[in-house]
C-alpha positions as CSV (number, residue, x, y, z in Angstrom):
1,M,-31.7,22.4,14.6
2,L,-29.7,19.4,13.6
3,H,-32.5,17.6,12.1
4,K,-33.1,20.4,9.6
5,L,-29.8,20.8,8.8
6,T,-29.6,17.2,7.8
7,D,-32.7,17.3,6.0
8,I,-31.5,20.3,3.8
9,I,-28.1,18.1,3.3
10,D,-30.5,15.2,1.7
11,Q,-32.5,17.4,-0.2
12,F,-29.6,19.3,-1.9
13,Y,-27.7,15.7,-2.5
14,N,-30.9,14.2,-3.7
15,R,-31.4,17.0,-6.3
16,H,-27.7,16.6,-7.7
17,R,-27.0,13.1,-7.2
18,F,-26.0,12.2,-10.5
19,I,-23.2,15.1,-10.7
20,I,-22.2,14.1,-7.0
21,E,-22.1,10.2,-7.7
22,D,-21.2,10.1,-11.3
23,V,-18.9,13.4,-11.9
24,I,-17.4,14.6,-8.7
25,M,-16.7,11.3,-6.5
26,P,-15.3,9.5,-9.6
27,L,-13.3,12.5,-10.6
28,T,-11.7,13.1,-7.2
29,L,-10.5,9.4,-7.2
30,L,-8.9,9.8,-10.3
31,I,-7.0,13.0,-9.5
32,W,-6.7,12.8,-5.5
33,P,-3.5,9.8,-6.1
34,L,-1.8,12.1,-8.7
35,V,-1.6,15.2,-6.3
36,M,2.2,14.7,-5.3
37,A,3.4,13.1,-8.7
38,A,6.1,16.1,-9.3
39,Q,7.5,16.1,-5.5
40,G,10.4,14.0,-4.4
41,V,13.4,12.0,-5.4
42,D,14.3,9.1,-3.8
43,V,17.3,7.0,-4.8
44,S,16.3,3.7,-2.7
45,D,13.1,2.0,-3.2
46,S,10.9,4.4,-5.3
47,T,13.4,4.3,-8.2
48,Y,15.2,0.9,-7.7
49,S,12.1,-0.8,-9.7
50,P,12.1,1.9,-12.8
51,G,15.5,1.0,-12.8
52,N,14.8,-3.0,-13.7
53,Y,12.4,-2.0,-16.1
54,M,14.7,-0.2,-17.8
55,F,17.5,-2.2,-17.6
56,P,16.0,-5.7,-17.4
57,E,19.0,-7.5,-18.8
58,T,21.2,-6.4,-16.0
59,V,18.4,-7.8,-13.3
60,G,18.9,-11.0,-11.8
61,E,16.9,-14.0,-13.0
62,V,15.4,-15.0,-9.8
63,W,14.0,-11.3,-9.1
64,L,13.2,-10.9,-12.4
65,L,11.0,-13.6,-12.7
66,S,9.6,-13.5,-9.0
67,T,8.0,-10.0,-10.4
68,Y,7.8,-11.2,-13.9
69,L,4.7,-9.5,-14.8
70,S,5.6,-5.7,-13.0
71,N,8.6,-5.9,-14.7
72,L,7.2,-6.5,-18.2
73,I,4.4,-4.1,-17.7
74,G,6.8,-1.6,-16.3
75,E,9.1,-1.9,-19.4
76,G,5.9,-1.2,-21.5
77,I,5.2,1.9,-19.5
78,L,8.2,3.0,-20.1
79,L,7.4,3.3,-23.8
80,L,4.2,5.7,-23.3
81,P,4.6,9.3,-24.2
82,G,6.7,11.2,-21.2
83,A,7.3,8.1,-19.3
84,D,11.0,8.3,-19.7
85,T,10.9,10.8,-16.8
86,L,10.1,10.6,-13.2
87,L,7.2,12.8,-13.3
88,G,5.6,11.0,-16.2
89,L,5.9,7.4,-14.8
90,N,4.9,8.7,-11.3
91,I,1.5,9.8,-13.4
92,Y,0.9,6.4,-15.1
93,T,1.4,4.5,-12.2
94,G,-0.5,6.8,-9.8
95,L,-3.4,6.3,-12.5
96,I,-3.0,2.2,-11.4
97,I,-4.0,3.6,-8.0
98,S,-6.8,5.9,-9.4
99,A,-8.0,2.7,-11.4
100,T,-8.2,0.6,-8.0
101,A,-10.1,3.1,-6.0
102,L,-12.6,3.8,-8.8
103,V,-12.9,-0.3,-9.8
104,A,-13.8,-0.5,-6.0
105,Y,-16.4,2.7,-5.9
106,Y,-18.1,1.5,-9.2
107,G,-18.2,-2.1,-8.0
108,L,-20.1,-1.3,-4.6
109,R,-21.7,1.8,-4.6
110,R,-24.8,0.4,-6.3
111,D,-25.4,-2.0,-3.2
112,F,-24.1,0.2,-0.4
113,N,-24.4,3.9,0.4
114,P,-22.1,5.9,-2.5
115,V,-21.0,8.3,0.2
116,A,-19.7,5.6,2.3
117,M,-18.1,3.7,-0.4
118,W,-16.5,7.1,-1.8
119,L,-15.2,8.3,1.7
120,G,-13.6,5.1,2.1
121,E,-11.8,5.2,-1.1
122,I,-10.4,8.4,-0.3
123,L,-9.0,7.3,3.2
124,A,-7.5,4.1,1.5
125,V,-5.7,6.5,-0.9
126,N,-4.4,8.7,1.9
127,L,-3.4,5.7,3.8
128,N,-1.7,4.3,0.6
129,W,2.1,5.5,1.2
130,C,3.9,3.2,-0.8
131,P,5.9,4.6,-4.0
132,K,3.9,4.0,-7.0
133,G,6.3,3.0,-9.4
134,I,7.0,-0.2,-7.4
135,L,4.7,-2.1,-9.6
136,Y,5.0,-5.5,-7.8
137,N,2.8,-4.0,-5.1
138,T,0.9,-1.3,-7.0
139,L,-0.5,-3.9,-9.5
140,T,-0.9,-6.6,-6.6
141,Y,-3.3,-4.1,-5.0
142,F,-5.0,-3.4,-8.2
143,F,-5.6,-7.2,-9.0
144,F,-6.6,-8.2,-5.4
145,T,-9.2,-5.2,-5.2
146,A,-10.4,-6.3,-8.7
147,A,-10.6,-9.7,-7.8
148,A,-12.8,-9.0,-4.6
149,V,-15.1,-7.0,-6.5
150,L,-15.6,-9.8,-9.2
151,I,-16.5,-12.1,-6.5
152,F,-18.7,-9.7,-4.8
153,K,-20.7,-9.3,-8.5
154,A,-20.8,-13.2,-8.6
155,I,-22.4,-13.8,-5.4
156,K,-24.8,-10.7,-6.4
157,G,-25.8,-12.0,-9.8
158,R,-24.9,-15.6,-9.1
159,N,-23.0,-15.4,-12.3
160,A,-20.4,-17.9,-12.8
161,L,-18.5,-15.4,-15.5
162,Y,-17.7,-13.0,-13.1
163,L,-15.7,-15.9,-11.2
164,V,-13.7,-16.7,-14.0
165,A,-12.6,-13.1,-14.5
166,A,-11.9,-12.8,-10.9
167,G,-9.7,-16.0,-11.1
168,I,-7.9,-14.5,-13.8
169,C,-7.1,-11.6,-11.6
170,L,-5.8,-13.8,-9.2
171,G,-3.7,-15.8,-11.5
172,L,-2.2,-12.8,-13.0
173,N,-0.9,-11.7,-10.0
174,V,0.8,-14.3,-8.9
175,F,3.2,-13.3,-11.7
176,I,3.2,-9.6,-10.6
177,R,4.6,-11.2,-7.3
178,I,4.9,-14.9,-6.4
179,P,3.5,-14.6,-2.7
180,N,0.5,-13.6,-3.9
181,V,-0.3,-17.1,-4.9
182,L,-2.2,-16.9,-1.3
183,E,-4.9,-14.7,-2.6
184,V,-6.6,-17.6,-3.8
185,A,-8.0,-17.6,-0.3
186,L,-10.5,-14.9,-1.6
187,I,-12.4,-18.4,-2.6
188,V,-13.4,-19.0,1.2
189,A,-15.6,-15.6,0.8
190,L,-17.5,-17.4,-2.1
191,W,-17.9,-20.5,-0.3
192,G,-19.1,-18.4,3.1
193,A,-21.6,-16.5,0.7
194,L,-23.2,-19.4,-1.0
195,I,-23.4,-21.4,2.1
196,Y,-25.3,-18.8,4.0
197,M,-27.6,-18.3,0.8
198,K,-28.2,-22.3,1.4
199,A,-26.7,-22.9,-2.1
200,D,-26.7,-26.6,-3.2
201,G,-23.6,-28.7,-3.5
202,K,-23.9,-28.8,-7.4
203,E,-24.1,-24.4,-7.4
204,I,-21.0,-24.5,-5.1
205,F,-18.8,-27.1,-7.2
206,R,-19.6,-24.9,-10.4
207,F,-18.7,-21.8,-9.1
208,T,-15.7,-23.2,-7.6
209,L,-14.6,-24.8,-10.9
210,S,-15.1,-21.3,-12.4
211,A,-13.2,-19.7,-10.3
212,I,-10.3,-22.4,-10.6
213,L,-10.6,-22.3,-14.4
214,G,-10.5,-18.7,-14.5
215,F,-7.0,-18.9,-12.3
216,V,-5.4,-21.6,-14.4
217,I,-6.1,-19.3,-17.3
218,G,-4.6,-16.1,-15.4
219,I,-1.7,-18.4,-14.4
220,L,-1.1,-19.8,-18.0
221,I,-0.8,-16.8,-20.1
222,P,2.5,-15.2,-18.0
223,F,3.8,-18.7,-17.6
224,I,3.8,-19.6,-21.1
225,L,5.1,-16.3,-22.1
226,M,8.2,-16.7,-19.3
227,I,8.7,-20.0,-21.0
228,A,9.0,-18.5,-24.2
229,T,11.4,-15.6,-22.8
230,H,13.5,-17.5,-20.4
231,G,12.9,-21.4,-21.0
232,L,12.3,-24.1,-18.7
233,E,16.1,-23.3,-16.9
234,G,14.2,-20.1,-15.9
235,I,11.7,-21.5,-14.1
236,S,13.8,-23.9,-12.1
237,T,16.0,-21.0,-11.3
238,L,12.8,-19.2,-9.8
239,V,12.1,-22.0,-7.7
240,T,15.7,-22.8,-6.5
241,G,16.2,-19.0,-5.9
242,L,13.0,-18.4,-4.2
243,F,13.9,-21.2,-1.5
244,G,17.4,-19.6,-1.7
245,M,16.0,-16.4,-0.6
246,S,13.5,-17.3,2.4
247,S,16.7,-19.3,3.9
248,S,19.2,-16.1,3.6
249,D,16.8,-13.6,4.8
250,E,14.7,-14.8,8.0
251,E,12.3,-11.9,7.8
252,Y,10.9,-13.8,4.5
253,T,10.0,-16.7,6.3
254,F,6.4,-17.4,6.8
255,A,6.6,-17.7,10.7
256,S,8.5,-14.3,10.8
257,M,5.7,-12.6,8.7
258,I,2.7,-13.9,10.9
259,I,4.8,-13.2,14.0
260,S,5.3,-9.4,12.5
261,T,1.8,-8.8,11.8
262,A,0.5,-10.2,15.4
263,R,3.1,-7.7,17.3
264,A,1.8,-4.9,15.4
265,Y,-2.1,-5.8,16.6
266,I,-0.8,-6.3,20.1
267,N,1.2,-2.9,19.9
268,S,-2.0,-0.8,18.5
269,T,-4.3,-2.7,21.2
270,K,-3.5,0.1,24.2
271,W,-4.8,2.7,21.7
272,M,-8.1,0.8,21.1
273,I,-8.4,0.0,24.6
274,L,-8.4,3.7,25.2
275,I,-11.1,4.7,23.0
276,L,-13.3,2.3,24.5
277,A,-12.6,3.3,27.8
278,L,-13.6,6.6,27.0
279,I,-16.7,5.4,25.6
280,F,-17.7,3.1,28.3
281,G,-17.3,5.5,30.7
282,G,-19.1,8.2,28.9
283,T,-21.9,6.0,28.3
284,L,-21.8,4.9,32.2
285,V,-22.2,8.9,33.1
286,M,-24.8,9.3,30.2
287,A,-27.3,6.9,31.8
288,A,-26.8,8.7,35.4
289,V,-28.1,11.7,33.9
290,K,-30.0,11.1,30.9
291,S,-33.2,11.7,33.0
292,K,-32.2,15.4,33.6
293,P,-31.7,17.4,30.3
294,V,-29.7,20.2,31.6
295,L,-27.2,17.8,33.2
296,K,-27.4,15.6,30.0
297,N,-26.6,18.3,27.7
298,T,-23.8,19.5,29.7
299,W,-22.1,16.2,29.7
300,R,-22.6,15.9,26.3
301,V,-20.2,19.1,25.8
302,L,-17.7,18.0,28.5
303,F,-17.5,14.6,26.7
304,V,-16.5,16.1,23.8
305,G,-13.9,17.9,25.4
306,F,-12.7,14.7,26.6
307,I,-12.6,13.1,23.2
308,V,-10.1,16.2,22.2
309,L,-8.4,15.4,25.6
310,M,-8.0,12.2,24.5
311,L,-6.6,13.2,21.3
312,R,-3.8,15.3,22.8
313,F,-3.2,12.7,25.2
314,M,-2.5,10.3,22.2
315,W,-0.3,12.8,20.5
316,G,1.9,13.6,23.6
317,R,2.0,9.7,24.1
318,G,3.7,9.4,20.2
319,M,0.5,7.5,18.7
320,Y,0.5,10.2,16.1
321,A,2.3,13.0,14.7
322,F,1.8,16.5,13.0
323,T,5.2,16.1,11.2
324,Y,3.7,14.6,7.9
325,F,7.1,14.8,6.0
326,E,8.4,12.1,8.6
327,H,8.1,8.6,7.8
328,Y,4.2,7.2,8.6
329,T,4.2,8.1,12.4
330,S,1.8,10.6,11.8
331,I,-0.6,7.8,10.2
332,F,0.3,4.5,11.0
333,Q,-1.8,4.0,14.4
334,W,-4.7,5.4,12.6
335,G,-4.2,3.0,10.2
336,M,-4.4,0.2,12.5
337,M,-7.4,1.3,14.2
338,V,-9.2,1.5,11.0
339,L,-8.1,-2.7,10.6
340,M,-9.0,-3.5,14.0
341,I,-12.6,-1.7,13.6
342,A,-12.9,-3.6,10.6
343,I,-12.2,-7.0,12.1
344,A,-14.8,-5.9,14.8
345,A,-17.4,-4.7,11.8
346,V,-16.7,-8.4,10.2
347,V,-17.5,-10.3,13.2
348,V,-20.6,-8.1,13.9
349,V,-22.0,-8.5,10.4
350,L,-21.0,-12.3,10.2
351,A,-22.9,-12.8,13.8
352,S,-26.0,-10.6,13.3
353,N,-28.9,-11.4,11.3
354,K,-29.6,-7.9,10.5
355,Y,-27.2,-7.8,7.7
356,N,-28.3,-9.2,4.4
357,V,-25.7,-11.8,2.1
358,L,-24.2,-8.9,0.4
359,S,-23.1,-7.3,3.4
360,K,-21.7,-10.7,4.7
361,S,-20.0,-11.3,1.4
362,L,-18.2,-8.1,1.8
363,A,-17.5,-8.8,5.5
364,F,-15.9,-12.2,4.0
365,L,-13.9,-10.3,1.6
366,T,-12.5,-7.7,4.0
367,I,-11.5,-10.3,6.6
368,I,-9.6,-12.5,3.9
369,I,-7.7,-9.3,2.5
370,I,-6.7,-8.0,5.8
371,L,-5.3,-11.3,6.4
372,I,-3.4,-12.3,3.7
373,T,-2.3,-8.7,2.4
374,P,0.9,-8.7,5.2
375,L,2.2,-12.3,4.0
376,G,4.8,-12.1,1.7
377,S,6.5,-9.0,2.6
378,N,8.8,-8.2,5.7
379,N,7.2,-4.8,6.4
380,Y,5.0,-5.1,9.2
381,T,1.6,-4.3,8.4
382,M,2.4,-1.7,6.2
383,Q,1.2,-3.6,3.4
384,N,-2.4,-3.4,4.7
385,L,-2.2,0.1,4.9
386,N,-1.5,0.4,1.3
387,N,-4.6,-2.0,0.5
388,M,-7.5,-0.8,2.4
389,F,-9.8,-0.2,-0.9
390,I,-12.0,-2.8,-0.1
391,V,-11.6,-2.5,3.9
392,C,-12.1,1.0,4.3
393,P,-15.6,1.3,2.4
394,F,-16.6,-1.9,4.3
395,V,-15.8,0.3,7.8
396,F,-17.7,3.7,6.8
397,Y,-20.5,1.4,5.6
398,V,-20.8,-0.4,9.1
399,L,-20.2,2.8,11.0
400,G,-22.6,4.5,8.6
401,G,-25.3,2.0,9.4
402,W,-24.4,1.9,13.4
403,L,-24.8,5.8,13.3
404,N,-27.8,5.9,11.4
405,R,-29.5,3.6,13.8
406,G,-28.0,5.6,16.9
407,K,-29.8,8.3,15.6
408,H,-33.1,6.6,16.0
409,R,-32.0,5.9,19.6
410,L,-30.7,2.4,19.0
411,R,-31.8,0.3,22.1
412,L,-29.0,-1.4,23.6
413,T,-30.4,-2.4,27.4
414,E,-33.3,-0.5,29.1
415,V,-30.7,1.0,31.4
416,L,-28.5,2.3,28.3
417,Y,-31.4,3.2,26.1
418,G,-31.1,6.7,24.8
419,C,-27.2,6.7,25.9
420,N,-25.7,6.3,22.2
421,F,-24.2,10.1,22.2
422,P,-20.7,8.8,23.8
423,W,-20.2,6.4,21.2
424,M,-21.8,8.3,18.3
425,S,-19.8,11.7,19.0
426,T,-16.7,9.5,19.4
427,V,-17.2,7.8,16.2
428,I,-17.6,11.1,14.3
429,V,-15.0,13.3,15.9
430,L,-12.3,10.3,15.2
431,V,-13.4,9.9,11.6
432,T,-13.5,13.4,10.9
433,F,-10.2,13.9,12.6
434,V,-8.4,11.0,10.8
435,M,-9.8,11.8,7.3
436,V,-8.2,15.5,7.5
437,H,-5.2,14.2,9.1
438,T,-4.5,11.4,6.5
439,S,-5.7,14.1,3.7
440,I,-2.7,16.4,4.8
441,F,-0.5,13.5,5.3
442,H,-1.1,12.6,1.7
443,V,-0.3,16.3,0.2
444,N,2.6,16.3,2.3
445,F,4.4,13.1,2.3
446,V,7.0,11.8,-0.3
447,F,8.8,8.6,0.4
448,R,12.6,9.2,1.6
449,D,12.7,12.7,0.8
450,G,12.2,16.0,2.9
451,M,11.6,13.5,5.5
452,D,13.9,15.5,8.1
453,G,11.6,18.6,7.4
454,S,13.3,20.4,4.6
455,V,11.1,21.7,1.9
456,R,11.1,20.5,-1.4
457,N,11.4,24.0,-3.5
458,T,13.7,23.1,-6.0
459,V,13.2,21.8,-9.4
460,V,16.4,19.3,-10.6
461,A,18.0,21.0,-13.5
462,G,20.2,19.2,-16.1
463,V,19.1,15.9,-15.3
464,P,16.6,14.4,-18.0
465,S,14.9,11.4,-16.0
466,L,14.1,14.5,-13.6
467,T,12.7,16.9,-15.5
468,G,9.9,18.6,-13.8
469,I,10.1,17.3,-10.3
470,R,10.8,19.4,-7.4
471,T,13.1,18.0,-4.2
472,T,15.0,19.7,-1.4
473,E,17.9,21.9,-2.5
474,E,20.5,19.7,-1.3
475,N,18.9,17.0,-2.8
476,A,18.7,18.5,-6.0
477,L,22.6,19.7,-6.2
478,N,24.0,16.5,-5.1
479,L,22.1,14.7,-8.1
480,E,22.9,17.3,-10.6
481,G,26.5,17.1,-9.4
482,V,26.7,13.3,-9.7
483,Y,24.8,13.2,-13.2
484,A,26.9,15.6,-14.7
485,A,30.0,13.5,-13.5
486,T,29.0,10.0,-14.9
487,K,27.9,11.2,-18.4
488,D,30.4,8.6,-19.8
489,V,30.2,6.1,-17.3
490,K,28.9,2.7,-19.2
491,N,28.1,0.6,-16.3
492,A,28.5,0.9,-12.2
493,I,28.3,-0.9,-9.2
494,F,26.2,0.8,-6.9
495,W,26.8,0.9,-3.4
496,G,25.2,2.5,-0.1
497,D,21.3,1.6,-0.8
498,C,21.3,4.2,-4.0
499,P,19.8,1.8,-6.7
500,G,17.8,4.2,-8.1
501,L,20.8,5.9,-9.3
502,S,20.6,3.5,-12.3
503,Y,17.6,4.9,-13.3
504,I,18.0,8.6,-12.4
505,L,21.3,8.3,-14.1
506,R,20.7,6.2,-16.9
507,I,23.4,3.9,-16.1
508,P,22.9,0.0,-16.1
509,S,24.4,-2.2,-13.3
510,A,27.4,-4.1,-13.7
511,I,26.2,-7.0,-11.8
512,S,23.0,-8.5,-11.3
513,T,21.3,-6.1,-8.9
514,T,21.7,-2.4,-8.6
515,W,20.9,-3.2,-4.8
516,P,23.6,-5.2,-3.7
517,D,23.5,-4.1,0.1
518,L,20.0,-6.1,0.4
519,D,20.2,-9.4,2.5
520,S,18.6,-11.1,-0.2
521,Y,21.4,-10.5,-2.7
522,T,24.0,-12.9,-0.9
523,L,27.3,-12.5,-0.5
524,K,28.5,-15.4,-2.5
525,R,26.4,-14.1,-5.8
526,L,28.4,-10.9,-5.2
527,E,31.9,-12.8,-5.3
528,T,30.3,-14.6,-8.6
529,D,29.3,-11.7,-10.1
530,I,32.3,-9.6,-9.4
531,S,34.6,-12.7,-10.8
532,Q,32.6,-12.3,-14.0
533,L,33.5,-8.8,-14.6
534,T,35.7,-8.6,-17.7
535,N,36.3,-4.8,-17.3
536,P,36.2,-3.0,-14.1
537,P,33.0,-0.7,-13.9
538,S,32.6,2.6,-11.9
539,I,31.6,2.6,-8.5
540,I,28.9,5.1,-7.3
541,I,28.5,5.1,-3.4
542,G,25.8,6.6,-1.1
543,K,28.0,7.7,1.5
544,N,25.2,8.0,4.5
545,A,23.6,4.6,4.0
546,S,22.9,2.1,6.8
547,T,25.7,-0.4,7.9
548,D,23.1,-3.1,9.3
549,G,22.5,-5.9,7.4
550,T,23.4,-9.9,6.9
551,H,27.2,-9.5,5.5
552,K,26.7,-5.8,4.4
553,L,30.6,-5.5,5.9
554,E,31.9,-8.6,4.1
555,K,30.3,-7.1,1.2
556,W,31.7,-3.8,1.5
557,D,35.0,-5.5,2.0
558,M,34.9,-7.1,-1.5
559,I,34.0,-3.9,-3.1
560,E,36.7,-2.3,-1.6
561,R,39.2,-4.9,-2.9
562,L,37.5,-4.3,-6.3
563,I,38.6,-0.7,-6.0
564,D,42.2,-1.6,-4.8
565,D,42.8,-4.4,-7.3
566,N,42.2,-1.9,-10.0
567,N,43.7,1.1,-8.8
568,M,40.3,3.1,-8.8
569,T,40.4,6.7,-7.7
570,V,37.8,9.3,-6.6
571,S,36.2,11.2,-9.8
572,Y,33.7,13.0,-8.0
573,E,32.5,13.5,-4.3
574,N,29.8,15.5,-3.0
575,E,27.9,15.5,0.2
576,E,25.9,12.5,-0.4
577,Y,28.0,10.4,-3.3
578,V,31.4,9.4,-4.1
579,V,32.4,8.2,-7.6
580,Y,35.2,5.9,-8.1
581,T,36.8,5.0,-11.7
582,V,39.7,3.3,-13.1
583,C,42.8,5.9,-13.9
584,R,43.2,6.1,-17.6
């Protein structure tokens, strides 16, 4: 029965291959990242970067230059039709994620199963939780993925021109976000593949030189542009500031990033052990009953039940959640499982003679992407979940191959011959569950809006930058109120983790950041910025912000002194925001 069903599906697929692979799959990858574009208003991370694009002259030079190209591209996007609203910006920046998924899909589908590549890209988009308007992240994933695909193409065709293009992508990515310089490690994948192909020293040198040439070109273009706009003094300020950032915020040290990443894998290992233990126990029972058809079929049914019970146990123990609106709890550990399976699959592919050079090349690229992605961030392994556009297709390709061989009774040992049902059913059930689960997350989650379960059913009225956006009723009322109260404000200091109000209210910052709460913005810098004020600005405060952070209380004391020294009074207040202005 099952074989007949698969035959029917294969026949249908083959008859409609072009429509499926060249129309339906690409179209879904184009649209899927955009489904939540009109949902949610967050006044912290999501709109912090757009505020920098809108008012680059008020951004501190270190931050402006360390994310130079992302800010420049952001400024350019704001010039596009409709991009002056958050909805338009969400669509344009969401299309970058669409482009990333499509680059990976088109770059890999001819050499690997296109269905596996498509499923992998859908899962990658589902796991991509990051607000799309943060271009130093969104563009990082695009250029990193594009470079990996180009290196893969170079290996496949032994064409050095692809390496020049890959090098340009990596060079440009350094000026999207300075820590992206570590992505040059992708060259290791090239060397590994060439060594496996037994390339001679001249070819390895020529290919390496081509990649370096491209990298230099990619570096020089924005570097020259930076010198033209900010001078050599800007470069000096950038270097000094980056070292200062590392020393002022211990979370940005290289050692802390390594430790944070390792901790994520260690904490997730218990769930992988549980899955493997279930498979191991199920396989032993199957080996004992495989010669008895009734017992074998009964055990198959029972084992699927045990998989469901395992999922229930995981949910009860907090491994995942069905509160899709609430942070990343629902999907984080499943993302970690994908990463751990990817690492295991890399080991198998590289160690086995059954895989060709293209499979091994993709394995090399996958492991380097997994290792490099979390570096340069203080955000655990959350960055990995955002950058799965090569990793997920690789996992689906390897798992698909294992399932196909398992269907034909893959021989492990004489004892376990014909005992593939436990691991195959576990893979199928878990993959199906994860695809559905993460898809529901994708169409529900909005970063820091409605995370308490409140329904986003209210269209913001009277705030031009939020035209067409739905948020919670409370959030809409608070934003509408603070917008109406600050129409005449020329500049302001934003305090209380609300930097995005600069973009939403279209008010530039009076100091060199819209987010003075951050540890990377030092107490000394705030003191300097305040001392340089010629006129007292308005001060807009988020009332419900966290008090955690280095020197945060001292910074607030300094802002309070500014309020007192200039006899500022509360000109507006609602449940979320307070506005202080000078009495006239």
